C-alpha positions, 0 to 999 in steps of 0.5 A: 243102675244109675249111681251118680255122685252128688255134690253141694254147689251153693249155700244160703242161710237166715239165722238168728245171729246172721243174715247170709253166709258171709255174716254167718261165718263171722258170727260162728267164729265170734260166738255171736248170739242171736237169742233175745228176750221177748216181752210177748212171752213174758206177758203171756206168763211163759216160763221161757221168755227168750228165743232166737229169731232172725232180724230180717230187715227191709233192706236185706229183703230188697236184695232178693224180693220184688215189691210183692214179696217184700210188701205182701208176704207175711209168714216169717217161715216162708220169708226165711225159706225164700231168702235162704233158698235164693241166696243158695241158688245165686251162690251156686251160680244159677239163674232163673227166668220169668217165662221159662220152666227148668225141668232139670231142677227140683226142690225139697224145702221142708217145714215145721209148723207154718200154720203156727207162725206168729204172722197167723195171729191176724188170721186167727183173730179175723176168723174168731170175730166172724170176719172171714171175708176179710182174710184175703187169698193168702191165708191157706197158701201161707199156712200149708206145709208146702207153702214155703216151697210153693212161694219160693218156686213161684220165683225160680220156676223149677219143673222137676220134683217139688216136695215139702217134707215135715219130720220135726227136728230132722226135717232139714237134714232129711230134705238133703238126704231126699235130694241126695237119693233123688239125684243119685238115681239120675232123676234130676240134675240139681235139687234145692234142698233145705228147711224152715221154721217160723216163730212167735208165741203160738210155737214157743207157747206149745213148747213151753207147755211141755216144760222142755225149754230153759227157764233160768235165763230170762234176764240173761238171754245169751246164756240160755242155750247151753248144749253139753253143759252141766247146768243145762235145763232145756233148749231155747226155741229158734227159727230161720232157714238154711238151703243148699244146692245139691247137684250131680257131679257131672252137672256141676263139673260141666258148668264149672261150678264151685263145689263145697263138698260131696255127700258120701253117704246118708241114712234115715230111720225110726226107732219105732217108739220102742226099746226106750224110744218115745214121742220125745225120746230116742231109741238109742239102738236105732240112733246108733244103727242110723249113724253106722249105716251112713258111715258104711254107705260112705265107706268111711271109718271113724278115724277119718272123721274130723268133725261131728255136727251133733244135734245136742239141744241143751237137754238131758238128751245130750249125754245120751247122744254122746254115748250113742256117738261113742258107740257108733264110732267104736273108737277109744275114749281119747280118739273121739273127733271134735264135736260141736253145734251152733245151738248155743248161738241160735237156739234149737231151730226145730225143723230148720235146725238140720239145714242151718247146721249143715250150712254151718258145717259146710262153712267150717269145712271150706274155711278150715275152722271149728266154732266153739260150743259157747256157754259151757262153764263145766261139761256135763260129767256124763259126757266127759265119762264118754269122751275127752274134754278136748273134743268139745272146743269152747272157742273157735279153733283152726283145723282142716276139716276134710270129713264131717258127719251130721246128725239130727234126731226128732220127736216121733223117734226119727233119726237122720245122718249124713257124711260129707267130704270136702271137695278136693278137685278129684 
């Protein structure tokens, strides 16, 4: 049976606090926030009136898009996915041709609620006013779940598997897992994997109605997202996209590609909405099972882990997550690895969370640093009862990161975990 080794050779990102990986690295180190106040949310009486939204400029789009994509494409989630995906493709040293199909390469670009992106307000308005004839031809392609992958592939022309997964907040990490499994089986040489999430009052309002968003920071937006903090009252919605080029080791080495890391193991599962699991809460036994399975597949023991990139949304679920990590790793209380999440800077980017956070993890591995968990005034006592405070950096620390584990958890009681190792030319 074919069992290829799989590596990551390119990364790209569009985040609320940075456009592109170079600026994203600086933002992570500095603790730069991309969370802002939005008057539209205030005017609609949202409890949470802040969000993380990428500040995409026409100048930045012009680096990647032709006139059609720059001037005609409206859906923000699709724009973010195309920008991040093209950056990752270029970073991997790959090219594309207008008149050729690349049957060796495929794509898995997941999405959350493309149809709820704020750009669709004009679509909804025209339909409700009876002006259907004025919708144009892009209403369906720009709102269908596979729209991001379709528009990106119109540029790249990849002829292998093209898939659009949608699994709530594990979408990004799951897309990488799916690409990893596909490449291990030898069905392609490379896969562009990632995810995207749009923004606007339709998405933000739906979450606001659930009363799970922070409501105490409308006058101080950058303080709103506080994962692992005692005063956390909910998450801040975010948007953006992250992408990675996954490649078989043989393919990457044959073309002399730069390798960021190797994926050693991965697992995805469901808690079955049983045993404490629900539409919005995880089954802790399933979470631990997922983490352990990824480590066992990777043949990595807990002492080897230098960094955990957690889900950690800034809700009451943070303490439960830490407890699950502690149980899965099975170490002593004073030996827990460093753990962080960029959500204090960008909010919770929903379907894009896993992919953006994976890009952040790869940057930290490459550049030997761990960014801080900003906005923590006091760590939640239920967390320090499980792990030492020194495992939760609040400022950037310089440290060699050889092995990292990334996990995300999602509505619907879904879990995904991946184990990465920094490439050492061997």
